[in-house]
PAPADREN-831009 format. One record per residue: x, y negated, z negated of N, C-alpha, C in turn. Coordinates in steps of 0.1 Angstrom, whole numbers, padded with zeros to 4 digits, always signed. Example, Ala and Ser with C-alpha at 12.3 -4.5 7.8 and 13.67 -1.06 7.14 Angstrom:
2
+0132+0057-0078+0123+0045-0078+0132+0033-0078
+0128+0022-0071+0137+0011-0071+0129+0000-0079
//
This chain:
424
-0438-0439-0020-0428-0441-0030-0425-0429-0038
-0435-0421-0041-0433-0409-0049-0425-0399-0040
-0428-0398-0027-0421-0389-0018-0407-0393-0017
-0404-0406-0016-0390-0410-0014-0382-0407-0027
-0388-0408-0038-0381-0405-0051-0379-0390-0052
-0389-0381-0047-0387-0367-0047-0376-0363-0038
-0375-0369-0026-0365-0366-0016-0351-0369-0022
-0350-0381-0028-0337-0385-0034-0333-0376-0045
-0342-0371-0053-0338-0362-0064-0334-0349-0059
-0341-0343-0049-0338-0330-0044-0325-0330-0035
-0322-0341-0028-0311-0341-0019-0298-0343-0026
-0298-0349-0037-0285-0352-0044-0283-0344-0057
-0292-0335-0060-0290-0327-0072-0279-0317-0070
-0272-0314-0080-0260-0304-0079-0265-0290-0077
-0259-0282-0068-0263-0268-0066-0261-0260-0079
-0252-0264-0087-0249-0256-0100-0261-0257-0109
-0268-0269-0109-0279-0271-0118-0293-0269-0112
-0293-0265-0099-0305-0264-0091-0312-0251-0095
-0325-0251-0097-0333-0239-0100-0335-0232-0087
-0338-0219-0088-0341-0211-0076-0353-0217-0069
-0354-0215-0055-0364-0221-0047-0378-0216-0052
-0379-0203-0055-0392-0198-0059-0397-0205-0072
-0388-0208-0081-0393-0215-0093-0397-0229-0090
-0390-0236-0081-0394-0249-0078-0408-0250-0071
-0410-0240-0062-0422-0239-0055-0434-0236-0065
-0431-0227-0074-0441-0224-0084-0445-0236-0092
-0434-0244-0096-0437-0256-0104-0445-0266-0096
-0442-0267-0083-0450-0277-0075-0464-0272-0073
-0466-0259-0072-0479-0254-0070-0488-0257-0082
-0482-0259-0094-0490-0263-0106-0494-0277-0106
-0488-0286-0097-0490-0300-0098-0502-0305-0090
-0508-0296-0082-0520-0301-0075-0519-0297-0060
-0529-0301-0053-0530-0297-0038-0519-0305-0030
-0516-0317-0035-0506-0325-0027-0492-0318-0027
-0489-0310-0037-0476-0304-0037-0474-0294-0026
-0485-0288-0021-0483-0278-0010-0486-0284+0003
-0486-0297+0004-0488-0303+0017-0476-0301+0026
-0478-0302+0039-0467-0300+0049-0455-0309+0046
-0457-0321+0042-0446-0330+0040-0437-0325+0028
-0444-0321+0017-0436-0316+0006-0429-0303+0009
-0435-0295+0017-0428-0283+0021-0416-0286+0030
-0417-0296+0038-0406-0300+0046-0394-0306+0038
-0398-0313+0027-0388-0318+0018-0381-0307+0011
-0389-0297+0007-0383-0286+0000-0373-0278+0009
-0377-0276+0021-0368-0269+0031-0355-0277+0033
-0357-0290+0034-0345-0299+0036-0336-0298+0024
-0342-0299+0012-0334-0298+0000-0327-0285-0001
-0334-0274+0002-0328-0261+0001-0317-0259+0011
-0318-0264+0023-0308-0264+0033-0295-0272+0028
-0298-0283+0022-0287-0291+0017-0279-0284+0006
-0287-0277-0003-0281-0269-0013-0272-0258-0008
-0278-0251+0002-0270-0239+0008-0258-0244+0015
-0259-0256+0022-0247-0262+0028-0236-0265+0018
-0240-0270+0006-0230-0273-0004-0224-0261-0010
-0232-0250-0011-0227-0238-0017-0217-0231-0007
-0220-0232+0006-0211-0226+0016-0198-0234+0016
-0199-0247+0015-0187-0255+0014-0178-0252+0003
-0184-0250-0009-0177-0246-0021-0171-0232-0019
-0179-0223-0013-0174-0209-0011-0162-0209-0001
-0163-0217+0010-0152-0218+0020-0140-0224+0013
-0141-0233+0004-0130-0239-0003-0123-0229-0012
-0131-0221-0019-0126-0210-0027-0119-0200-0019
-0125-0196-0007-0119-0186+0001-0105-0191+0007
-0105-0204+0011-0092-0210+0016-0081-0208+0006
-0085-0211-0007-0075-0210-0017-0070-0195-0019
-0080-0186-0019-0077-0172-0020-0069-0167-0009
-0072-0171+0004-0065-0167+0015-0050-0172+0015
-0049-0185+0011-0035-0191+0010-0027-0183+0000
-0033-0180-0012-0026-0173-0022-0022-0159-0018
-0031-0152-0010-0029-0139-0005-0017-0138+0004
-0017-0148+0014-0006-0148+0023+0007-0152+0016
+0006-0160+0007+0018-0164-0001+0024-0152-0008
+0015-0144-0014+0020-0131-0020+0027-0122-0011
+0022-0121+0002+0029-0112+0011+0042-0118+0016
+0042-0131+0019+0054-0137+0025+0065-0139+0015
+0062-0140+0002+0072-0143-0008+0073-0131-0018
+0068-0119-0014+0070-0108-0023+0084-0105-0025
+0088-0102-0038+0102-0099-0042+0103-0085-0045
+0114-0079-0040+0117-0065-0043+0127-0064-0054
+0124-0055-0063+0133-0051-0074+0137-0063-0083
+0128-0072-0083+0131-0084-0092+0127-0081-0106
+0130-0091-0115+0125-0089-0129+0110-0090-0130
+0104-0082-0138+0090-0082-0141+0088-0085-0156
+0076-0091-0158+0073-0095-0172+0059-0092-0175
+0056-0089-0188+0042-0087-0192+0034-0100-0192
+0041-0111-0194+0034-0124-0194+0027-0127-0181
+0034-0123-0170+0028-0125-0156+0015-0117-0155
+0016-0105-0160+0004-0096-0159-0008-0102-0168
-0004-0107-0179-0015-0114-0187-0021-0126-0180
-0013-0133-0173-0018-0145-0166-0027-0140-0155
-0023-0129-0148-0032-0124-0137-0045-0119-0143
-0044-0113-0155-0056-0108-0161-0066-0119-0165
-0061-0131-0168-0069-0142-0172-0075-0150-0160
-0070-0146-0148-0075-0153-0136-0089-0150-0133
-0098-0160-0134-0112-0157-0132-0116-0153-0118
-0108-0157-0108-0112-0155-0094-0111-0140-0091
-0102-0132-0097-0101-0118-0094-0104-0110-0106
-0111-0114-0116-0115-0106-0127-0129-0100-0124
-0137-0097-0134-0150-0091-0132-0159-0101-0126
-0156-0114-0125-0165-0124-0118-0159-0126-0105
-0166-0123-0094-0161-0124-0080-0169-0134-0072
-0164-0139-0062-0171-0148-0053-0178-0140-0042
-0191-0141-0042-0198-0133-0032-0197-0140-0018
-0200-0132-0008-0199-0137+0006-0210-0147+0009
-0221-0147+0001-0232-0155+0003-0231-0168-0005
-0221-0170-0013-0219-0181-0021-0222-0179-0036
-0216-0187-0044-0218-0185-0059-0210-0174-0065
-0211-0173-0078-0203-0163-0085-0212-0151-0089
-0206-0139-0087-0213-0127-0089-0206-0119-0101
-0213-0116-0111-0207-0108-0122-0207-0093-0119
-0196-0087-0118-0195-0073-0115-0198-0065-0127
-0210-0058-0127-0214-0051-0138-0208-0037-0138
-0211-0030-0149-0206-0016-0151-0211-0007-0140
-0223-0008-0137-0229+0001-0126-0222-0001-0113
-0219-0014-0109-0213-0016-0097-0198-0011-0097
-0192-0012-0108-0178-0007-0109-0178+0008-0107
-0187+0015-0114-0188+0029-0112-0191+0033-0098
-0200+0025-0091-0203+0028-0077-0191+0026-0068
-0183+0016-0071-0171+0013-0063-0161+0025-0064
-0159+0030-0077-0149+0041-0079-0155+0054-0073
-0168+0056-0074-0173+0068-0068-0172+0068-0053
-0174+0057-0047-0172+0055-0032-0158+0058-0028
-0149+0052-0036-0135+0054-0033-0130+0068-0034
-0135+0075-0045-0131+0089-0047-0137+0097-0035
-0149+0095-0031-0155+0102-0020-0147+0099-0007
-0143+0087-0005-0136+0083+0007-0122+0090+0008
-0115+0090-0003-0102+0096-0003-0103+0111-0001
-0113+0117-0007-0115+0132-0005-0118+0135+0009
-0126+0127+0016-0129+0129+0030-0117+0127+0039
-0109+0117+0036-0097+0114+0044-0087+0126+0042
-0085+0131+0030-0076+0142+0027-0081+0154+0035
-0094+0157+0035-0099+0168+0042-0097+0167+0057
-0099+0155+0062-0097+0152+0076-0083+0154+0080
-0074+0150+0071-0059+0151+0074-0055+0166+0075
-0061+0174+0066-0057+0188+0066-0063+0196+0078
-0076+0193+0080-0084+0201+0090-0082+0197+0104
-0079+0184+0106-0079+0178+0119-0065+0173+0123
-0060+0163+0116-0048+0156+0120-0036+0164+0120
-0035+0173+0110-0023+0182+0109-0023+0193+0120
-0034+0194+0127-0035+0204+0137-0031+0199+0151
-0029+0186+0151-0025+0179+0164-0011+0184+0168
-0008+0184+0181+0006+0188+0185+0016+0178+0181
+0028+0183+0179+0040+0175+0174+0045+0167+0186
+0039+0156+0190+0043+0148+0201+0044+0133+0196
+0051+0125+0204+0052+0111+0200+0038+0104+0201
+0031+0108+0211+0018+0102+0213+0008+0105+0202
+0008+0117+0197+0000+0121+0186+0004+0114+0173
+0017+0112+0171+0021+0105+0159+0017+0090+0159
+0019+0084+0171+0014+0070+0172-0001+0069+0171
-0008+0078+0176-0023+0078+0175-0027+0080+0161
-0020+0089+0153-0024+0091+0139-0021+0078+0131
-0010+0072+0133-0007+0059+0126-0017+0049+0130
-0021+0047+0142-0031+0038+0146-0045+0041+0139
-0048+0054+0138-0061+0057+0132-0061+0053+0117
-0050+0055+0110-0049+0052+0096-0050+0037+0094
-0044+0029+0103-0045+0015+0102-0059+0010+0105
-0066+0017+0114-0080+0013+0117-0089+0016+0104
-0086+0028+0098-0093+0031+0085-0091+0020+0075
-0079+0016+0073-0076+0005+0064-0083-0008+0067
-0084-0011+0080-0091-0023+0084-0106-0022+0081
-0112-0010+0083-0126-0008+0080-0128-0009+0065
-0119-0004+0057-0121-0005+0042-0120-0020+0038
-0111-0027+0044-0109-0042+0041-0122-0049+0044
-0129-0046+0056-0141-0052+0059-0152-0049+0049
-0152-0036+0045-0162-0032+0035-0161-0040+0022
-0148-0041+0017-0146-0049+0005-0150-0064+0007
-0146-0069+0019-0150-0083+0022-0165-0085+0022
-0172-0075+0027-0187-0077+0028-0194-0075+0014
-0189-0066+0006-0195-0062-0006-0190-0071-0018
-0178-0074-0018-0172-0081-0030-0169-0096-0027
-0169-0100-0015-0166-0114-0011-0154-0116-0004
-0152-0127+0003-0141-0130+0011-0128-0131+0003
-0128-0136-0009-0116-0137-0017-0111-0123-0021
-0120-0114-0024-0116-0100-0027-0111-0093-0015
-0117-0096-0003-0112-0090+0009-0098-0095+0013
-0095-0108+0011-0081-0113+0013-0071-0107+0003
-0076-0105-0009-0067-0099-0019-0064-0084-0015
-0074-0077-0011-0072-0063-0007-0062-0062+0004
-0064-0070+0014-0055-0070+0026-0041-0073+0022
-0039-0083+0014-0025-0087+0010-0019-0076+0002
-0027-0069-0007-0022-0057-0014-0018-0046-0005
-0026-0044+0005-0022-0033+0015-0009-0036+0022
-0008-0048+0026+0005-0052+0033+0017-0052+0024
+0015-0056+0012+0026-0055+0002+0030-0040+0000
+0021-0031-0001+0024-0017-0003+0031-0012+0010
+0027-0015+0022+0033-0011+0034+0048-0016+0035
+0049-0029+0032+0063-0035+0034+0072-0029+0023
+0067-0027+0011+0076-0023+0000+0079-0008+0001
+0070+0000+0008+0071+0014+0008+0079+0019+0020
+0085+0009+0028+0093+0013+0039+0106+0021+0034
+0110+0017+0022+0121+0024+0016+0119+0039+0015
+0106+0043+0012+0103+0058+0011+0106+0065+0024
+0103+0058+0035+0105+0065+0048+0119+0070+0050
+0129+0061+0046+0143+0065+0048+0148+0074+0037
+0142+0073+0025+0146+0082+0015+0141+0096+0018
+0129+0097+0024+0124+0110+0028+0132+0116+0039
+0137+0107+0048+0145+0112+0059+0159+0117+0054
+0164+0111+0044+0176+0115+0037+0174+0129+0031
+0163+0131+0024+0160+0143+0017+0159+0155+0027
+0151+0152+0038+0149+0163+0048+0162+0166+0055
+0170+0156+0058+0183+0159+0066+0193+0166+0056
+0194+0162+0044+0203+0168+0034+0200+0182+0032
+0187+0185+0030+0183+0199+0027+0179+0207+0039
+0181+0201+0051+0178+0208+0064+0164+0214+0064
+0154+0206+0061+0141+0211+0061+0136+0213+0075
+0130+0225+0078+0125+0228+0091+0113+0218+0095
+0112+0215+0107+0101+0205+0112+0087+0210+0107
+0085+0223+0108+0071+0227+0106+0067+0226+0091
+0077+0225+0082+0075+0224+0068+0074+0209+0063
+0078+0200+0072+0078+0186+0068+0064+0180+0066
+0055+0185+0075+0041+0180+0074+0035+0184+0060
+0037+0196+0056+0032+0201+0043+0038+0193+0032
+0052+0192+0032+0059+0185+0021+0054+0170+0020
+0052+0164+0032+0048+0150+0031+0033+0149+0026
+0025+0158+0030+0011+0158+0025+0010+0159+0010
+0018+0169+0004+0018+0171-0010+0024+0159-0017
+0035+0153-0011+0041+0141-0017+0031+0129-0017
+0023+0128-0006+0013+0118-0005+0002+0119-0016
-0002+0131-0019-0012+0133-0029-0006+0129-0043
+0006+0132-0045+0013+0128-0058+0014+0113-0058
+0017+0107-0047+0019+0092-0046+0006+0085-0050
-0005+0090-0045-0018+0084-0048-0021+0086-0063
-0018+0097-0069-0020+0099-0083-0011+0090-0091
+0002+0088-0087+0011+0079-0094+0005+0064-0094
+0000+0060-0082-0005+0046-0081-0017+0045-0090
-0025+0055-0091-0037+0054-0101-0032+0052-0115
-0022+0060-0119-0016+0060-0132-0009+0046-0135
-0002+0041-0125+0005+0028-0126-0005+0017-0129
-0015+0016-0121-0025+0005-0122-0034+0007-0134
-0035+0019-0139-0043+0021-0151-0035+0018-0164
-0023+0014-0163-0015+0010-0175-0002+0016-0177
+0002+0026-0169+0015+0033-0170+0026+0023-0166
+0024+0015-0156+0034+0006-0151+0038-0004-0162
+0028-0009-0169+0031-0018-0180+0039-0011-0192
+0035+0002-0194+0042+0009-0205+0057+0012-0201
+0060+0014-0188+0073+0016-0184+0081+0004-0181
+0075-0008-0184+0082-0020-0181+0096-0022-0188
+0097-0018-0201+0110-0019-0208+0121-0010-0202
+0117+0001-0195+0127+0009-0189+0130+0006-0174
+0123-0004-0169+0124-0007-0155+0138-0010-0150
+0145-0018-0158+0159-0022-0154+0168-0010-0153
+0167-0001-0163+0176+0011-0162+0172+0020-0150
+0159+0021-0147+0155+0029-0136+0161+0023-0123
+0160+0010-0121+0165+0004-0108+0180+0006-0107
+0187+0004-0118+0202+0006-0118+0205+0020-0114
+0199+0030-0120+0202+0043-0117+0198+0047-0103
+0187+0043-0098+0182+0047-0085+0191+0039-0074
+0194+0027-0077+0202+0019-0068+0216+0025-0066
+0222+0030-0077+0235+0036-0077+0234+0049-0068
+0223+0057-0070+0222+0069-0063+0220+0067-0048
+0213+0056-0044+0211+0053-0030+0224+0048-0024
+0232+0040-0031+0245+0036-0026+0254+0048-0024
+0254+0057-0033+0262+0069-0032+0258+0078-0020
+0244+0079-0019+0239+0087-0007+0242+0080+0006
+0242+0067+0006+0246+0060+0019+0260+0062+0023
+0269+0061+0013+0283+0064+0016+0285+0078+0020
+0278+0087+0013+0280+0102+0017+0275+0104+0031
+0264+0098+0035+0259+0099+0049+0269+0094+0059
+0276+0084+0056+0285+0078+0065+0299+0085+0066
+0303+0092+0055+0316+0098+0055+0316+0113+0054
+0305+0119+0049+0305+0134+0047+0304+0141+0060
+0310+0153+0060+0308+0162+0072+0297+0171+0069
+0293+0178+0080+0282+0188+0079+0286+0199+0069
+0278+0201+0059+0281+0211+0049+0269+0220+0047
+0271+0232+0041+0260+0241+0039+0250+0235+0029
+0237+0237+0032+0226+0231+0024+0227+0236+0010
+0231+0248+0008+0232+0253-0006+0243+0247-0014
+0252+0239-0008+0262+0232-0015+0259+0217-0018
+0247+0213-0014+0243+0200-0016+0241+0197-0031
+0242+0185-0035+0241+0182-0050+0227+0185-0055
+0217+0183-0048+0203+0186-0053+0202+0201-0055
+0207+0210-0046+0206+0224-0048+0214+0229-0060
+0226+0223-0061+0235+0227-0072+0229+0223-0086
+0222+0212-0087+0215+0208-0099+0204+0218-0102
+0196+0221-0092+0185+0230-0093+0190+0244-0097
+0201+0248-0092+0207+0261-0095+0211+0262-0109
+0217+0251-0115+0220+0251-0129+0208+0251-0138
+0197+0245-0134+0185+0244-0142+0177+0257-0141
+0175+0262-0129+0166+0274-0127+0174+0287-0127
+0187+0287-0123+0194+0300-0123+0189+0309-0111
+0185+0321-0115+0180+0331-0105+0166+0328-0101
+0159+0318-0107+0146+0315-0103+0146+0306-0091
+0157+0302-0086+0158+0294-0074+0161+0303-0062
+0152+0303-0052+0154+0310-0040+0160+0300-0030
+0172+0302-0026+0180+0292-0018+0177+0294-0003
+0164+0294+0001+0160+0295+0015+0146+0290+0016
+0141+0288+0028+0128+0283+0031+0119+0295+0036
+0107+0296+0031+0098+0306+0035+0089+0300+0046
+0095+0301+0058+0088+0295+0070+0075+0303+0074
+0075+0315+0071+0063+0323+0075+0051+0319+0068
+0051+0319+0054+0040+0315+0046+0040+0301+0041
+0051+0294+0043+0052+0280+0039+0050+0278+0024
+0055+0288+0017+0052+0289+0002+0062+0280-0005
+0058+0275-0016+0067+0267-0026+0072+0277-0036
+0064+0286-0040+0068+0296-0050+0065+0310-0044
+0075+0319-0045+0073+0332-0040+0076+0342-0051
+0071+0354-0049+0073+0365-0059+0082+0376-0054
+0094+0378-0060+0103+0388-0056+0107+0397-0068
+0104+0410-0066+0107+0420-0077+0101+0416-0090
+0088+0411-0089+0081+0408-0101+0085+0395-0108
+0093+0387-0101+0098+0374-0106+0094+0363-0097
+0089+0352-0103+0085+0340-0095+0097+0332-0092
+0099+0328-0080+0111+0320-0076+0106+0308-0068
+0113+0297-0069+0110+0284-0062+0119+0284-0050
+0113+0282-0038+0120+0281-0026+0126+0267-0024
+0134+0265-0014+0140+0251-0011+0129+0241-0009
+0117+0245-0004+0106+0236-0002+0102+0230-0016
+0103+0237-0027+0101+0232-0040+0111+0222-0044
+0124+0224-0040+0134+0214-0043+0132+0201-0035
+0127+0203-0023+0124+0191-0015+0113+0183-0021
+0102+0190-0025+0091+0183-0032+0095+0176-0045
+0104+0183-0053+0108+0177-0065+0116+0164-0062
+0124+0164-0052+0132+0152-0049+0123+0141-0044
+0113+0144-0035+0104+0134-0030+0095+0128-0041
+0090+0136-0049+0081+0132-0060+0088+0123-0070
+0100+0127-0074+0107+0119-0084+0111+0105-0078
+0116+0105-0066+0120+0092-0060+0109+0083-0058
+0097+0089-0053+0086+0080-0050+0080+0075-0063
+0081+0082-0074+0076+0077-0087+0084+0064-0091
+0097+0064-0090+0105+0053-0094+0104+0041-0084
+0104+0045-0071+0103+0034-0061+0089+0027-0061
+0079+0036-0063+0065+0030-0064+0063+0021-0076
+0071+0023-0087+0069+0015-0099+0071+0000-0096
+0080-0003-0087+0083-0017-0084+0072-0024-0078
+0066-0018-0067+0055-0025-0060+0042-0025-0069
+0041-0015-0078+0029-0015-0087+0030-0027-0097
+0042-0029-0102+0044-0040-0111+0042-0054-0104
+0047-0055-0092+0046-0067-0084+0031-0070-0081
+0023-0060-0078+0009-0062-0075+0001-0065-0088
+0005-0059-0099-0002-0061-0112+0001-0075-0117
+0012-0081-0114+0015-0094-0118+0007-0105-0110
+0003-0101-0097-0004-0110-0089-0019-0109-0091
-0024-0097-0092-0039-0095-0093-0041-0084-0104
-0051-0087-0112-0054-0077-0123-0065-0067-0120
-0072-0069-0108-0083-0060-0104-0077-0046-0101
-0080-0036-0110-0074-0023-0108-0080-0016-0095
-0093-0019-0092-0099-0013-0080-0092-0018-0067
-0090-0031-0066-0084-0036-0054-0070-0032-0053
-0062-0032-0064-0048-0028-0063-0047-0013-0059
-0055-0004-0066-0053+0010-0063-0058+0014-0049
-0070+0009-0046-0076+0013-0033-0067+0008-0021
-0061-0004-0022-0052-0008-0011-0040+0000-0010
-0034+0004-0022-0022+0013-0022-0025+0027-0018
-0037+0032-0022-0040+0046-0018-0042+0047-0003
-0049+0037+0004-0050+0038+0018-0037+0036+0025
-0028+0028+0019-0015+0026+0025-0006+0039+0025
-0008+0048+0016-0001+0060+0015-0003+0069+0028
-0015+0069+0033-0018+0076+0045-0010+0071+0057
-0009+0057+0058-0002+0051+0069+0013+0053+0067
+0018+0053+0055+0033+0056+0053+0037+0070+0057
+0028+0079+0054+0031+0093+0059+0032+0094+0074
+0022+0087+0081+0022+0087+0095+0034+0080+0101
+0038+0069+0094+0049+0061+0098+0062+0069+0098
+0064+0078+0089+0076+0086+0089+0078+0094+0102
+0068+0100+0107+0069+0107+0120+0072+0098+0131
+0067+0086+0131+0070+0077+0142+0084+0072+0141
+0089+0070+0129+0103+0066+0127+0112+0077+0131
+0109+0090+0127+0117+0101+0131+0118+0103+0146
+0106+0101+0153+0107+0102+0168+0116+0091+0173
+0115+0079+0167+0123+0068+0171+0138+0071+0170
+0142+0077+0159+0156+0081+0156+0160+0092+0165
+0151+0100+0169+0155+0112+0178+0161+0107+0191
+0158+0094+0195+0164+0089+0207+0178+0084+0205
+0183+0084+0192+0196+0079+0189+0205+0090+0185
+0218+0089+0189+0228+0098+0185+0235+0094+0172
+0230+0083+0166+0237+0078+0154+0227+0078+0142
+0219+0089+0142+0209+0090+0132+0214+0089+0118
+0224+0098+0115+0230+0099+0101+0237+0086+0098
+0243+0079+0107+0250+0067+0104+0240+0056+0101
+0229+0055+0109+0219+0045+0107+0212+0047+0094
+0209+0059+0090+0202+0062+0077+0212+0058+0066
+0225+0061+0068+0234+0058+0058+0235+0043+0055
+0235+0035+0066+0235+0020+0065+0223+0015+0058
+0211+0021+0062+0199+0017+0055+0199+0020+0040
+0204+0031+0037+0204+0035+0023+0214+0026+0015
+0225+0022+0021+0234+0012+0015+0227-0001+0013
+0219-0005+0023+0212-0018+0021+0202-0017+0010
+0194-0006+0009+0184-0005-0001+0190-0004-0015
+0201+0004-0016+0208+0005-0029+0214-0008-0034
+0219-0016-0024+0225-0029-0028+0214-0038-0032
+0202-0037-0026+0191-0046-0030+0186-0043-0044
+0186-0030-0047+0182-0026-0061+0192-0031-0071
+0204-0030-0068+0214-0034-0078+0215-0049-0079
+0213-0056-0068+0214-0071-0068+0201-0078-0070
+0190-0070-0070+0176-0077-0071+0174-0084-0084
+0181-0081-0095+0179-0088-0107+0186-0101-0108
+0195-0103-0099+0203-0116-0099+0199-0125-0088
+0195-0119-0076+0192-0128-0064+0177-0124-0060
+0171-0133-0053+0158-0130-0048+0159-0122-0035
+0154-0110-0035+0153-0102-0023+0139-0102-0018
+0137-0108-0006+0124-0109+0000+0120-0096+0006
+0108-0091+0003+0104-0077+0008+0102-0077+0023
+0096-0088+0028+0094-0089+0043+0107-0090+0050
+0117-0098+0045+0130-0099+0051+0137-0086+0051
+0136-0079+0040+0143-0066+0039+0137-0056+0049
+0124-0056+0051+0118-0047+0061+0122-0051+0075
+0124-0064+0078+0129-0068+0091+0143-0064+0093
+0151-0065+0083+0165-0061+0084+0166-0046+0087
+0158-0038+0080+0158-0023+0083+0153-0020+0097
+0143-0028+0102+0138-0026+0115+0149-0029+0126
+0157-0040+0123+0167-0044+0132+0179-0033+0132
+0181-0027+0121+0191-0016+0120+0187-0005+0129
+0174-0001+0128+0169+0010+0136+0170+0006+0151
+0166-0006+0155+0167-0010+0169+0181-0010+0174
+0190-0015+0165+0204-0015+0169+0210-0001+0171
+0206+0008+0163+0211+0022+0164+0206+0028+0177
+0194+0026+0181+0189+0032+0193+0195+0025+0205
+0197+0011+0204+0203+0004+0215+0218+0008+0217
+0225+0010+0206+0239+0015+0207+0240+0029+0213
+0230+0037+0210+0229+0051+0215+0227+0050+0230
+0218+0042+0235+0216+0041+0249+0228+0035+0256
+0235+0025+0250+0246+0020+0256+0258+0030+0257
+0259+0038+0247+0270+0048+0247+0267+0059+0257
+0254+0062+0259+0251+0072+0269+0253+0066+0283
+0250+0054+0285+0252+0047+0298+0267+0046+0301
+0275+0043+0291+0290+0042+0293+0295+0055+0297
+0290+0066+0290+0296+0079+0292+0292+0084+0306
+0279+0080+0311+0275+0084+0324+0283+0077+0335
+0285+0064+0333+0293+0057+0343+0308+0062+0344
+0313+0065+0332+0327+0070+0332+0328+0084+0339
+0318+0092+0337+0318+0105+0343+0316+0103+0358
+0308+0094+0363+0306+0092+0377+0319+0086+0383
+0326+0078+0376+0338+0072+0381+0349+0083+0383
+0349+0093+0374+0359+0104+0376+0355+0112+0388
//
């Protein structure tokens, strides 16, 4: 009768109020020799297994909720929409993604200061190693389509490994959150690929200098994301509407110019003319392809080359475009580490994606027209994003369809020209 009562008590006790197994065994050890009998040990093992099963069930339920919310954030992410500080405050109060995280083994784990420092030290070391690998190894690969696709695949694999690490160390919910943040950054940063293409084509940047410009721009992008998630994005929230209106207008103007303008001298482009007014004789209106320098010294005077103009355009546009995705992620999740680490790893993939898209456009004779249409779409989304819901995933699919259509029309025109030539 006593054994039946003990079994009933241990089998139906709540895991939240259950004492650790070691404490229960120690308490039973004090009750006499009968407590350590094989029967009581079997009862303890059965009760412990029941407790673990209930903990796993609760953990799976919490993970299902986190996974559903993560996919919902990706599929319903809005571009250039209104942002508010109230949403950020609500995310900050969310217990699931605050300093208390759900561990992969079940239960709640309080993230202490030491663990937070360890996470950031690991992330800093990882980013430093990846930057060094990019400079010493990946940038030395030949400029071929295969190497570009291989590089993009490598960065996606690195992101997958980081997601697994977060999943194993911080729990399944944190892993799902990290993956959704990474995908949100990739989808929303597709705009940067075409803006960079516009800058390079307008300023006629040599191919050999593009890699260096993109690397420096990527380093600035990582720094901007860190500043945004550390509080800068919230500080810039009052000026967000003005920024999107100005940038949207510039993109629409650039798109129309790409569709209608004829080939002109790079020194007569609007960016160079503005830099000429600001810097005067300090602007060197050429590229230093031999040394790939941003600043050169001529007759005892430091002058900025056109590569410096390219970098200034890239950094300024990335700052304002990245503000939107930083605000969107901050409204969904308040964990700075998860937000920043997912965005930082995405910057490597975005840089590699540019070369893949450039190779894709090289098969098309309608490159300038396709880029112009894409810029018109992006500018229109920025201007209309405050009034209508612009889905980020739908926008990325529309841009991809424009690219595919441009290449398809190019192949069709080539085929029609070939058949007409054969007919003659």
